[in-house]
C-alpha positions, 0 to 999 in steps of 0.5 A: 786811146780806145774808149774805156782803155786806161792802160798807163803803158799806152799813155807812157808810150805816147808821151815817150813818142811825143818827147822823141818828136819834140827832141828830133824836130830841132825847131822847138825851144829848149825851154819848151822841151824841158817844160814838156818833160817836167810836166808830162814825163818826169812828173810820174814816169819814174814810179811807173818804170820802177813798178814795171821792173818789179812786176813778177809776171812781166819779163818783157815789161821789166826790161822796158822799165829798166830802159825807161828808167835809163832814159829818164836819168839821161834826160834829167842830166841833159836838162840839168846841164842846160839850166 
């Protein structure tokens, strides 16, 4: 992150990328994957993605918000199935 930059979309993108790495690594325990998701992604990103979808001047980001929301629904179902 650049000093003085507080853009939430940068933070969200980094966390999504981190989640991708964790999932694809294959050697990280499921419980650790789930805990990372719950603590760092599911704790605030649903509201963030809903806000993106409502942004009137952000056509591209509205679509990104829809994709992000679908990702979170999928991940929530996955982690619920494995409990």
